[in-house]
Every structure is written in C-alpha cells, then in structure tokens.
PDB file of N, CA, C and O in Angstrom:
ATOM      1  N   MET A   1      -6.369   9.961 -22.786  1.00  0.00           N
ATOM      2  CA  MET A   1      -5.371  10.935 -22.395  1.00  0.00           C
ATOM      3  C   MET A   1      -4.104  10.653 -23.195  1.00  0.00           C
ATOM      4  O   MET A   1      -3.588   9.536 -23.174  1.00  0.00           O
ATOM      5  N   LEU A   2      -3.623  11.628 -23.873  1.00  0.00           N
ATOM      6  CA  LEU A   2      -2.422  11.492 -24.686  1.00  0.00           C
ATOM      7  C   LEU A   2      -1.195  11.871 -23.867  1.00  0.00           C
ATOM      8  O   LEU A   2      -1.182  12.911 -23.208  1.00  0.00           O
ATOM      9  N   GLN A   3      -0.167  11.032 -23.905  1.00  0.00           N
ATOM     10  CA  GLN A   3       1.082  11.282 -23.185  1.00  0.00           C
ATOM     11  C   GLN A   3       2.232  11.309 -24.193  1.00  0.00           C
ATOM     12  O   GLN A   3       2.176  10.635 -25.222  1.00  0.00           O
ATOM     13  N   THR A   4       3.261  12.081 -23.897  1.00  0.00           N
ATOM     14  CA  THR A   4       4.454  12.128 -24.731  1.00  0.00           C
ATOM     15  C   THR A   4       5.573  11.379 -24.019  1.00  0.00           C
ATOM     16  O   THR A   4       5.855  11.636 -22.849  1.00  0.00           O
ATOM     17  N   LEU A   5       6.206  10.456 -24.727  1.00  0.00           N
ATOM     18  CA  LEU A   5       7.332   9.719 -24.170  1.00  0.00           C
ATOM     19  C   LEU A   5       8.583  10.586 -24.235  1.00  0.00           C
ATOM     20  O   LEU A   5       8.815  11.280 -25.225  1.00  0.00           O
ATOM     21  N   ARG A   6       9.381  10.542 -23.182  1.00  0.00           N
ATOM     22  CA  ARG A   6      10.628  11.309 -23.124  1.00  0.00           C
ATOM     23  C   ARG A   6      11.777  10.349 -22.861  1.00  0.00           C
ATOM     24  O   ARG A   6      11.593   9.298 -22.245  1.00  0.00           O
ATOM     25  N   LYS A   7      12.944  10.713 -23.326  1.00  0.00           N
ATOM     26  CA  LYS A   7      14.121   9.893 -23.123  1.00  0.00           C
ATOM     27  C   LYS A   7      14.740  10.218 -21.760  1.00  0.00           C
ATOM     28  O   LYS A   7      14.903  11.383 -21.398  1.00  0.00           O
ATOM     29  N   ALA A   8      15.083   9.155 -21.008  1.00  0.00           N
ATOM     30  CA  ALA A   8      15.768   9.305 -19.727  1.00  0.00           C
ATOM     31  C   ALA A   8      16.792   8.185 -19.670  1.00  0.00           C
ATOM     32  O   ALA A   8      16.444   7.033 -19.412  1.00  0.00           O
ATOM     33  N   GLY A   9      18.052   8.519 -19.909  1.00  0.00           N
ATOM     34  CA  GLY A   9      19.075   7.485 -19.989  1.00  0.00           C
ATOM     35  C   GLY A   9      18.803   6.610 -21.203  1.00  0.00           C
ATOM     36  O   GLY A   9      18.634   7.117 -22.312  1.00  0.00           O
ATOM     37  N   GLY A  10      18.760   5.302 -20.998  1.00  0.00           N
ATOM     38  CA  GLY A  10      18.477   4.389 -22.098  1.00  0.00           C
ATOM     39  C   GLY A  10      17.020   3.991 -22.174  1.00  0.00           C
ATOM     40  O   GLY A  10      16.677   3.061 -22.904  1.00  0.00           O
ATOM     41  N   SER A  11      16.144   4.673 -21.434  1.00  0.00           N
ATOM     42  CA  SER A  11      14.728   4.309 -21.394  1.00  0.00           C
ATOM     43  C   SER A  11      13.859   5.448 -21.890  1.00  0.00           C
ATOM     44  O   SER A  11      14.313   6.583 -22.030  1.00  0.00           O
ATOM     45  N   LEU A  12      12.616   5.130 -22.152  1.00  0.00           N
ATOM     46  CA  LEU A  12      11.605   6.137 -22.431  1.00  0.00           C
ATOM     47  C   LEU A  12      10.686   6.190 -21.224  1.00  0.00           C
ATOM     48  O   LEU A  12      10.325   5.149 -20.675  1.00  0.00           O
ATOM     49  N   VAL A  13      10.302   7.388 -20.805  1.00  0.00           N
ATOM     50  CA  VAL A  13       9.463   7.558 -19.625  1.00  0.00           C
ATOM     51  C   VAL A  13       8.253   8.427 -19.956  1.00  0.00           C
ATOM     52  O   VAL A  13       8.260   9.195 -20.918  1.00  0.00           O
ATOM     53  N   MET A  14       7.226   8.286 -19.143  1.00  0.00           N
ATOM     54  CA  MET A  14       6.066   9.174 -19.254  1.00  0.00           C
ATOM     55  C   MET A  14       5.618   9.531 -17.844  1.00  0.00           C
ATOM     56  O   MET A  14       5.930   8.820 -16.889  1.00  0.00           O
ATOM     57  N   THR A  15       4.899  10.613 -17.718  1.00  0.00           N
ATOM     58  CA  THR A  15       4.446  11.060 -16.399  1.00  0.00           C
ATOM     59  C   THR A  15       3.132  10.365 -16.033  1.00  0.00           C
ATOM     60  O   THR A  15       2.387   9.905 -16.898  1.00  0.00           O
ATOM     61  N   VAL A  16       2.877  10.305 -14.734  1.00  0.00           N
ATOM     62  CA  VAL A  16       1.629   9.751 -14.223  1.00  0.00           C
ATOM     63  C   VAL A  16       0.756  10.935 -13.828  1.00  0.00           C
ATOM     64  O   VAL A  16       1.212  11.809 -13.091  1.00  0.00           O
ATOM     65  N   PRO A  17      -0.476  10.985 -14.295  1.00  0.00           N
ATOM     66  CA  PRO A  17      -1.344  12.129 -13.971  1.00  0.00           C
ATOM     67  C   PRO A  17      -1.538  12.297 -12.465  1.00  0.00           C
ATOM     68  O   PRO A  17      -1.693  11.319 -11.733  1.00  0.00           O
ATOM     69  N   LYS A  18      -1.527  13.541 -12.023  1.00  0.00           N
ATOM     70  CA  LYS A  18      -1.659  13.874 -10.612  1.00  0.00           C
ATOM     71  C   LYS A  18      -2.940  13.300 -10.011  1.00  0.00           C
ATOM     72  O   LYS A  18      -2.935  12.846  -8.867  1.00  0.00           O
ATOM     73  N   VAL A  19      -4.028  13.315 -10.764  1.00  0.00           N
ATOM     74  CA  VAL A  19      -5.296  12.800 -10.249  1.00  0.00           C
ATOM     75  C   VAL A  19      -5.202  11.306  -9.926  1.00  0.00           C
ATOM     76  O   VAL A  19      -5.789  10.856  -8.942  1.00  0.00           O
ATOM     77  N   PHE A  20      -4.476  10.531 -10.735  1.00  0.00           N
ATOM     78  CA  PHE A  20      -4.284   9.099 -10.473  1.00  0.00           C
ATOM     79  C   PHE A  20      -3.473   8.906  -9.195  1.00  0.00           C
ATOM     80  O   PHE A  20      -3.787   8.038  -8.381  1.00  0.00           O
ATOM     81  N   ILE A  21      -2.444   9.707  -9.024  1.00  0.00           N
ATOM     82  CA  ILE A  21      -1.588   9.637  -7.830  1.00  0.00           C
ATOM     83  C   ILE A  21      -2.404   9.948  -6.577  1.00  0.00           C
ATOM     84  O   ILE A  21      -2.315   9.231  -5.580  1.00  0.00           O
ATOM     85  N   GLU A  22      -3.190  11.010  -6.630  1.00  0.00           N
ATOM     86  CA  GLU A  22      -3.990  11.403  -5.469  1.00  0.00           C
ATOM     87  C   GLU A  22      -5.078  10.387  -5.151  1.00  0.00           C
ATOM     88  O   GLU A  22      -5.289  10.048  -3.987  1.00  0.00           O
ATOM     89  N   GLN A  23      -5.771   9.896  -6.179  1.00  0.00           N
ATOM     90  CA  GLN A  23      -6.866   8.939  -5.970  1.00  0.00           C
ATOM     91  C   GLN A  23      -6.375   7.646  -5.332  1.00  0.00           C
ATOM     92  O   GLN A  23      -7.125   6.985  -4.613  1.00  0.00           O
ATOM     93  N   ASN A  24      -5.136   7.286  -5.585  1.00  0.00           N
ATOM     94  CA  ASN A  24      -4.617   5.999  -5.128  1.00  0.00           C
ATOM     95  C   ASN A  24      -3.589   6.121  -4.011  1.00  0.00           C
ATOM     96  O   ASN A  24      -2.964   5.128  -3.639  1.00  0.00           O
ATOM     97  N   GLY A  25      -3.408   7.312  -3.477  1.00  0.00           N
ATOM     98  CA  GLY A  25      -2.497   7.510  -2.348  1.00  0.00           C
ATOM     99  C   GLY A  25      -1.058   7.140  -2.671  1.00  0.00           C
ATOM    100  O   GLY A  25      -0.359   6.576  -1.829  1.00  0.00           O
ATOM    101  N   LEU A  26      -0.609   7.450  -3.876  1.00  0.00           N
ATOM    102  CA  LEU A  26       0.753   7.111  -4.301  1.00  0.00           C
ATOM    103  C   LEU A  26       1.702   8.264  -4.023  1.00  0.00           C
ATOM    104  O   LEU A  26       1.284   9.413  -3.880  1.00  0.00           O
ATOM    105  N   SER A  27       2.985   7.937  -3.950  1.00  0.00           N
ATOM    106  CA  SER A  27       4.027   8.946  -3.794  1.00  0.00           C
ATOM    107  C   SER A  27       5.305   8.392  -4.417  1.00  0.00           C
ATOM    108  O   SER A  27       5.335   7.255  -4.889  1.00  0.00           O
ATOM    109  N   GLU A  28       6.341   9.194  -4.414  1.00  0.00           N
ATOM    110  CA  GLU A  28       7.626   8.741  -4.956  1.00  0.00           C
ATOM    111  C   GLU A  28       8.042   7.457  -4.233  1.00  0.00           C
ATOM    112  O   GLU A  28       8.020   7.395  -3.004  1.00  0.00           O
ATOM    113  N   GLY A  29       8.417   6.442  -4.997  1.00  0.00           N
ATOM    114  CA  GLY A  29       8.816   5.163  -4.429  1.00  0.00           C
ATOM    115  C   GLY A  29       7.689   4.147  -4.364  1.00  0.00           C
ATOM    116  O   GLY A  29       7.942   2.967  -4.121  1.00  0.00           O
ATOM    117  N   SER A  30       6.437   4.580  -4.577  1.00  0.00           N
ATOM    118  CA  SER A  30       5.317   3.637  -4.596  1.00  0.00           C
ATOM    119  C   SER A  30       5.487   2.668  -5.756  1.00  0.00           C
ATOM    120  O   SER A  30       6.053   3.013  -6.793  1.00  0.00           O
ATOM    121  N   GLN A  31       4.992   1.461  -5.568  1.00  0.00           N
ATOM    122  CA  GLN A  31       5.036   0.475  -6.637  1.00  0.00           C
ATOM    123  C   GLN A  31       3.650   0.327  -7.247  1.00  0.00           C
ATOM    124  O   GLN A  31       2.642   0.382  -6.542  1.00  0.00           O
ATOM    125  N   VAL A  32       3.608   0.140  -8.561  1.00  0.00           N
ATOM    126  CA  VAL A  32       2.365  -0.106  -9.279  1.00  0.00           C
ATOM    127  C   VAL A  32       2.549  -1.356 -10.143  1.00  0.00           C
ATOM    128  O   VAL A  32       3.669  -1.747 -10.471  1.00  0.00           O
ATOM    129  N   GLU A  33       1.436  -1.960 -10.495  1.00  0.00           N
ATOM    130  CA  GLU A  33       1.455  -3.169 -11.323  1.00  0.00           C
ATOM    131  C   GLU A  33       1.158  -2.771 -12.760  1.00  0.00           C
ATOM    132  O   GLU A  33       0.171  -2.088 -13.032  1.00  0.00           O
ATOM    133  N   LEU A  34       2.029  -3.208 -13.692  1.00  0.00           N
ATOM    134  CA  LEU A  34       1.805  -2.969 -15.119  1.00  0.00           C
ATOM    135  C   LEU A  34       1.276  -4.242 -15.743  1.00  0.00           C
ATOM    136  O   LEU A  34       1.815  -5.325 -15.517  1.00  0.00           O
ATOM    137  N   HIS A  35       0.211  -4.110 -16.537  1.00  0.00           N
ATOM    138  CA  HIS A  35      -0.354  -5.240 -17.262  1.00  0.00           C
ATOM    139  C   HIS A  35      -0.177  -4.959 -18.750  1.00  0.00           C
ATOM    140  O   HIS A  35      -0.665  -3.949 -19.256  1.00  0.00           O
ATOM    141  N   LEU A  36       0.518  -5.848 -19.449  1.00  0.00           N
ATOM    142  CA  LEU A  36       0.798  -5.677 -20.870  1.00  0.00           C
ATOM    143  C   LEU A  36       0.012  -6.702 -21.666  1.00  0.00           C
ATOM    144  O   LEU A  36       0.021  -7.893 -21.358  1.00  0.00           O
ATOM    145  N   GLN A  37      -0.675  -6.212 -22.708  1.00  0.00           N
ATOM    146  CA  GLN A  37      -1.425  -7.100 -23.586  1.00  0.00           C
ATOM    147  C   GLN A  37      -1.418  -6.487 -24.987  1.00  0.00           C
ATOM    148  O   GLN A  37      -2.175  -5.563 -25.287  1.00  0.00           O
ATOM    149  N   GLY A  38      -0.536  -7.032 -25.836  1.00  0.00           N
ATOM    150  CA  GLY A  38      -0.408  -6.488 -27.186  1.00  0.00           C
ATOM    151  C   GLY A  38       0.014  -5.033 -27.144  1.00  0.00           C
ATOM    152  O   GLY A  38       1.049  -4.698 -26.570  1.00  0.00           O
ATOM    153  N   LYS A  39      -0.785  -4.167 -27.751  1.00  0.00           N
ATOM    154  CA  LYS A  39      -0.493  -2.729 -27.770  1.00  0.00           C
ATOM    155  C   LYS A  39      -1.063  -2.004 -26.561  1.00  0.00           C
ATOM    156  O   LYS A  39      -0.991  -0.778 -26.483  1.00  0.00           O
ATOM    157  N   ARG A  40      -1.618  -2.734 -25.635  1.00  0.00           N
ATOM    158  CA  ARG A  40      -2.266  -2.124 -24.469  1.00  0.00           C
ATOM    159  C   ARG A  40      -1.417  -2.316 -23.215  1.00  0.00           C
ATOM    160  O   ARG A  40      -0.901  -3.405 -22.966  1.00  0.00           O
ATOM    161  N   MET A  41      -1.277  -1.247 -22.428  1.00  0.00           N
ATOM    162  CA  MET A  41      -0.611  -1.310 -21.140  1.00  0.00           C
ATOM    163  C   MET A  41      -1.519  -0.606 -20.135  1.00  0.00           C
ATOM    164  O   MET A  41      -1.918   0.539 -20.343  1.00  0.00           O
ATOM    165  N   THR A  42      -1.839  -1.299 -19.045  1.00  0.00           N
ATOM    166  CA  THR A  42      -2.634  -0.672 -17.995  1.00  0.00           C
ATOM    167  C   THR A  42      -1.799  -0.615 -16.724  1.00  0.00           C
ATOM    168  O   THR A  42      -0.937  -1.461 -16.486  1.00  0.00           O
ATOM    169  N   VAL A  43      -2.072   0.391 -15.924  1.00  0.00           N
ATOM    170  CA  VAL A  43      -1.355   0.599 -14.663  1.00  0.00           C
ATOM    171  C   VAL A  43      -2.369   0.427 -13.539  1.00  0.00           C
ATOM    172  O   VAL A  43      -3.439   1.035 -13.553  1.00  0.00           O
ATOM    173  N   GLU A  44      -2.016  -0.415 -12.561  1.00  0.00           N
ATOM    174  CA  GLU A  44      -2.910  -0.668 -11.434  1.00  0.00           C
ATOM    175  C   GLU A  44      -2.178  -0.389 -10.124  1.00  0.00           C
ATOM    176  O   GLU A  44      -1.081  -0.892  -9.883  1.00  0.00           O
ATOM    177  N   ALA A  45      -2.810   0.418  -9.295  1.00  0.00           N
ATOM    178  CA  ALA A  45      -2.261   0.675  -7.959  1.00  0.00           C
ATOM    179  C   ALA A  45      -2.745  -0.444  -7.053  1.00  0.00           C
ATOM    180  O   ALA A  45      -3.952  -0.640  -6.915  1.00  0.00           O
ATOM    181  N   PRO A  46      -1.823  -1.193  -6.424  1.00  0.00           N
ATOM    182  CA  PRO A  46      -2.260  -2.295  -5.563  1.00  0.00           C
ATOM    183  C   PRO A  46      -3.051  -1.778  -4.363  1.00  0.00           C
ATOM    184  O   PRO A  46      -2.794  -0.691  -3.846  1.00  0.00           O
ATOM    185  N   VAL A  47      -4.015  -2.583  -3.941  1.00  0.00           N
ATOM    186  CA  VAL A  47      -4.816  -2.240  -2.769  1.00  0.00           C
ATOM    187  C   VAL A  47      -4.006  -2.563  -1.528  1.00  0.00           C
ATOM    188  O   VAL A  47      -3.505  -3.677  -1.370  1.00  0.00           O
ATOM    189  N   ARG A  48      -3.883  -1.587  -0.657  1.00  0.00           N
ATOM    190  CA  ARG A  48      -3.150  -1.805   0.587  1.00  0.00           C
ATOM    191  C   ARG A  48      -4.068  -2.480   1.600  1.00  0.00           C
ATOM    192  O   ARG A  48      -5.196  -2.034   1.812  1.00  0.00           O
ATOM    193  N   PRO A  49      -3.592  -3.546   2.224  1.00  0.00           N
ATOM    194  CA  PRO A  49      -4.454  -4.222   3.203  1.00  0.00           C
ATOM    195  C   PRO A  49      -4.679  -3.357   4.444  1.00  0.00           C
ATOM    196  O   PRO A  49      -3.792  -2.620   4.875  1.00  0.00           O
ATOM    197  N   ARG A  50      -5.869  -3.463   4.999  1.00  0.00           N
ATOM    198  CA  ARG A  50      -6.202  -2.781   6.246  1.00  0.00           C
ATOM    199  C   ARG A  50      -6.305  -3.846   7.326  1.00  0.00           C
ATOM    200  O   ARG A  50      -7.129  -4.755   7.226  1.00  0.00           O
ATOM    201  N   TYR A  51      -5.482  -3.742   8.345  1.00  0.00           N
ATOM    202  CA  TYR A  51      -5.436  -4.736   9.402  1.00  0.00           C
ATOM    203  C   TYR A  51      -6.178  -4.245  10.632  1.00  0.00           C
ATOM    204  O   TYR A  51      -6.181  -3.053  10.937  1.00  0.00           O
ATOM    205  N   LYS A  52      -6.810  -5.182  11.338  1.00  0.00           N
ATOM    206  CA  LYS A  52      -7.417  -4.893  12.633  1.00  0.00           C
ATOM    207  C   LYS A  52      -6.618  -5.652  13.674  1.00  0.00           C
ATOM    208  O   LYS A  52      -6.207  -6.791  13.451  1.00  0.00           O
ATOM    209  N   LEU A  53      -6.404  -5.020  14.802  1.00  0.00           N
ATOM    210  CA  LEU A  53      -5.615  -5.622  15.862  1.00  0.00           C
ATOM    211  C   LEU A  53      -6.182  -6.975  16.275  1.00  0.00           C
ATOM    212  O   LEU A  53      -5.427  -7.926  16.477  1.00  0.00           O
ATOM    213  N   ALA A  54      -7.488  -7.069  16.400  1.00  0.00           N
ATOM    214  CA  ALA A  54      -8.103  -8.334  16.826  1.00  0.00           C
ATOM    215  C   ALA A  54      -7.786  -9.461  15.846  1.00  0.00           C
ATOM    216  O   ALA A  54      -7.533 -10.591  16.263  1.00  0.00           O
ATOM    217  N   ASP A  55      -7.797  -9.164  14.552  1.00  0.00           N
ATOM    218  CA  ASP A  55      -7.481 -10.187  13.538  1.00  0.00           C
ATOM    219  C   ASP A  55      -6.019 -10.620  13.627  1.00  0.00           C
ATOM    220  O   ASP A  55      -5.708 -11.806  13.522  1.00  0.00           O
ATOM    221  N   LEU A  56      -5.129  -9.654  13.820  1.00  0.00           N
ATOM    222  CA  LEU A  56      -3.707  -9.983  13.938  1.00  0.00           C
ATOM    223  C   LEU A  56      -3.442 -10.809  15.199  1.00  0.00           C
ATOM    224  O   LEU A  56      -2.666 -11.765  15.168  1.00  0.00           O
ATOM    225  N   MET A  57      -4.083 -10.440  16.298  1.00  0.00           N
ATOM    226  CA  MET A  57      -3.890 -11.166  17.543  1.00  0.00           C
ATOM    227  C   MET A  57      -4.426 -12.591  17.437  1.00  0.00           C
ATOM    228  O   MET A  57      -3.869 -13.511  18.036  1.00  0.00           O
ATOM    229  N   ALA A  58      -5.509 -12.777  16.676  1.00  0.00           N
ATOM    230  CA  ALA A  58      -6.093 -14.109  16.506  1.00  0.00           C
ATOM    231  C   ALA A  58      -5.136 -15.050  15.772  1.00  0.00           C
ATOM    232  O   ALA A  58      -5.221 -16.267  15.930  1.00  0.00           O
ATOM    233  N   GLU A  59      -4.235 -14.496  14.978  1.00  0.00           N
ATOM    234  CA  GLU A  59      -3.272 -15.307  14.234  1.00  0.00           C
ATOM    235  C   GLU A  59      -2.019 -15.639  15.044  1.00  0.00           C
ATOM    236  O   GLU A  59      -1.187 -16.428  14.595  1.00  0.00           O
ATOM    237  N   MET A  60      -1.874 -15.052  16.222  1.00  0.00           N
ATOM    238  CA  MET A  60      -0.688 -15.292  17.034  1.00  0.00           C
ATOM    239  C   MET A  60      -0.723 -16.700  17.622  1.00  0.00           C
ATOM    240  O   MET A  60      -1.776 -17.164  18.059  1.00  0.00           O
ATOM    241  N   PRO A  61       0.413 -17.375  17.636  1.00  0.00           N
ATOM    242  CA  PRO A  61       0.453 -18.718  18.224  1.00  0.00           C
ATOM    243  C   PRO A  61       0.239 -18.670  19.735  1.00  0.00           C
ATOM    244  O   PRO A  61       0.549 -17.676  20.392  1.00  0.00           O
ATOM    245  N   GLU A  62      -0.291 -19.751  20.262  1.00  0.00           N
ATOM    246  CA  GLU A  62      -0.517 -19.850  21.714  1.00  0.00           C
ATOM    247  C   GLU A  62       0.821 -19.992  22.436  1.00  0.00           C
ATOM    248  O   GLU A  62       1.809 -20.428  21.845  1.00  0.00           O
ATOM    249  N   GLY A  63       0.845 -19.631  23.684  1.00  0.00           N
ATOM    250  CA  GLY A  63       2.025 -19.853  24.500  1.00  0.00           C
ATOM    251  C   GLY A  63       3.085 -18.771  24.436  1.00  0.00           C
ATOM    252  O   GLY A  63       4.167 -18.940  25.000  1.00  0.00           O
ATOM    253  N   LEU A  64       2.804 -17.661  23.762  1.00  0.00           N
ATOM    254  CA  LEU A  64       3.780 -16.571  23.735  1.00  0.00           C
ATOM    255  C   LEU A  64       3.795 -15.877  25.094  1.00  0.00           C
ATOM    256  O   LEU A  64       2.755 -15.789  25.748  1.00  0.00           O
ATOM    257  N   PRO A  65       4.934 -15.392  25.525  1.00  0.00           N
ATOM    258  CA  PRO A  65       4.980 -14.696  26.807  1.00  0.00           C
ATOM    259  C   PRO A  65       4.143 -13.417  26.746  1.00  0.00           C
ATOM    260  O   PRO A  65       4.066 -12.772  25.700  1.00  0.00           O
ATOM    261  N   SER A  66       3.533 -13.061  27.842  1.00  0.00           N
ATOM    262  CA  SER A  66       2.755 -11.827  27.894  1.00  0.00           C
ATOM    263  C   SER A  66       3.205 -10.995  29.092  1.00  0.00           C
ATOM    264  O   SER A  66       3.834 -11.504  30.020  1.00  0.00           O
ATOM    265  N   VAL A  67       2.878  -9.737  29.052  1.00  0.00           N
ATOM    266  CA  VAL A  67       3.242  -8.809  30.123  1.00  0.00           C
ATOM    267  C   VAL A  67       2.108  -8.794  31.135  1.00  0.00           C
ATOM    268  O   VAL A  67       0.950  -8.578  30.779  1.00  0.00           O
ATOM    269  N   GLU A  68       2.442  -9.021  32.377  1.00  0.00           N
ATOM    270  CA  GLU A  68       1.429  -9.036  33.430  1.00  0.00           C
ATOM    271  C   GLU A  68       0.765  -7.664  33.533  1.00  0.00           C
ATOM    272  O   GLU A  68       1.449  -6.642  33.582  1.00  0.00           O
ATOM    273  N   GLY A  69      -0.556  -7.644  33.565  1.00  0.00           N
ATOM    274  CA  GLY A  69      -1.305  -6.396  33.676  1.00  0.00           C
ATOM    275  C   GLY A  69      -1.569  -5.703  32.347  1.00  0.00           C
ATOM    276  O   GLY A  69      -2.195  -4.644  32.321  1.00  0.00           O
ATOM    277  N   TRP A  70      -1.107  -6.274  31.251  1.00  0.00           N
ATOM    278  CA  TRP A  70      -1.244  -5.647  29.928  1.00  0.00           C
ATOM    279  C   TRP A  70      -2.708  -5.394  29.581  1.00  0.00           C
ATOM    280  O   TRP A  70      -3.058  -4.319  29.093  1.00  0.00           O
ATOM    281  N   GLU A  71      -3.566  -6.388  29.834  1.00  0.00           N
ATOM    282  CA  GLU A  71      -4.977  -6.275  29.473  1.00  0.00           C
ATOM    283  C   GLU A  71      -5.693  -5.171  30.263  1.00  0.00           C
ATOM    284  O   GLU A  71      -6.695  -4.633  29.794  1.00  0.00           O
ATOM    285  N   GLU A  72      -5.201  -4.836  31.428  1.00  0.00           N
ATOM    286  CA  GLU A  72      -5.862  -3.839  32.266  1.00  0.00           C
ATOM    287  C   GLU A  72      -5.340  -2.436  32.000  1.00  0.00           C
ATOM    288  O   GLU A  72      -5.885  -1.478  32.549  1.00  0.00           O
ATOM    289  N   MET A  73      -4.318  -2.277  31.188  1.00  0.00           N
ATOM    290  CA  MET A  73      -3.745  -0.951  30.924  1.00  0.00           C
ATOM    291  C   MET A  73      -4.741  -0.118  30.117  1.00  0.00           C
ATOM    292  O   MET A  73      -5.378  -0.643  29.204  1.00  0.00           O
ATOM    293  N   PRO A  74      -4.888   1.181  30.441  1.00  0.00           N
ATOM    294  CA  PRO A  74      -5.814   2.033  29.694  1.00  0.00           C
ATOM    295  C   PRO A  74      -5.247   2.356  28.300  1.00  0.00           C
ATOM    296  O   PRO A  74      -4.033   2.370  28.097  1.00  0.00           O
ATOM    297  N   SER A  75      -6.147   2.610  27.356  1.00  0.00           N
ATOM    298  CA  SER A  75      -5.741   3.024  26.012  1.00  0.00           C
ATOM    299  C   SER A  75      -5.133   4.414  26.075  1.00  0.00           C
ATOM    300  O   SER A  75      -5.580   5.257  26.852  1.00  0.00           O
ATOM    301  N   VAL A  76      -4.113   4.654  25.258  1.00  0.00           N
ATOM    302  CA  VAL A  76      -3.475   5.972  25.231  1.00  0.00           C
ATOM    303  C   VAL A  76      -3.497   6.570  23.832  1.00  0.00           C
ATOM    304  O   VAL A  76      -3.006   7.680  23.623  1.00  0.00           O
ATOM    305  N   GLY A  77      -4.059   5.848  22.878  1.00  0.00           N
ATOM    306  CA  GLY A  77      -4.091   6.344  21.506  1.00  0.00           C
ATOM    307  C   GLY A  77      -5.256   5.744  20.754  1.00  0.00           C
ATOM    308  O   GLY A  77      -6.403   5.813  21.198  1.00  0.00           O
ATOM    309  N   LEU A  78      -4.952   5.152  19.608  1.00  0.00           N
ATOM    310  CA  LEU A  78      -5.990   4.584  18.751  1.00  0.00           C
ATOM    311  C   LEU A  78      -5.979   3.076  18.785  1.00  0.00           C
ATOM    312  O   LEU A  78      -6.211   2.438  17.758  1.00  0.00           O
ATOM    313  N   GLU A  79      -5.713   2.479  19.955  1.00  0.00           N
ATOM    314  CA  GLU A  79      -5.573   1.028  20.084  1.00  0.00           C
ATOM    315  C   GLU A  79      -6.890   0.291  19.987  1.00  0.00           C
ATOM    316  O   GLU A  79      -6.897  -0.895  19.656  1.00  0.00           O
ATOM    317  N   SER A  80      -7.993   0.940  20.259  1.00  0.00           N
ATOM    318  CA  SER A  80      -9.262   0.215  20.346  1.00  0.00           C
ATOM    319  C   SER A  80      -9.577  -0.459  19.020  1.00  0.00           C
ATOM    320  O   SER A  80      -9.134  -0.006  17.965  1.00  0.00           O
ATOM    321  N   GLY A  81     -10.326  -1.521  19.076  1.00  0.00           N
ATOM    322  CA  GLY A  81     -10.703  -2.175  17.834  1.00  0.00           C
ATOM    323  C   GLY A  81     -10.822  -3.605  18.065  1.00  0.00           C
ATOM    324  O   GLY A  81     -11.134  -4.356  17.142  1.00  0.00           O
TER     325      GLY A  81
END
C-alpha cells in the first residue's frame, strides 16, 4: 500500500487505513507500537487484556473488609463469570 507523507507543523504524517483501525478497534487517542528496522517501519496495535472477575478476585489480598450479604445479592447485569 502506497502512502503519501504530508507536512503537519514540523513533522511529516501519513494516514492509517480505515480497515486497520476497524480490525484492531482503534480510535482517536489510541496508542500503537512502532517498530523501526533500517528502512522498515511496522505498526502494531497492542492486544488489550481481557479480565475475568474470578481471576481479579483471586489476586486480592486476604483480610480486606467485605460487605455483609454481598455474596447472596442477585446479579443485576453482566457480573457472572
């Protein structure tokens, strides 16, 4: 894919193809990783971690205060997992 560099202030800029943005769930303000090697530059969209509540809770230290009756409360959204 051929891109044309444009001047913006003291820098040169190029556009990111819409298909790359959509495939990687990017938007304005997203960060990407640039890899430079000689005349080659690659752009990588970082993988966003997917967390599960059970995994996060397993990492919690023991002895934290808890709310009485919390475990018996019914789900009201997408809490299950």
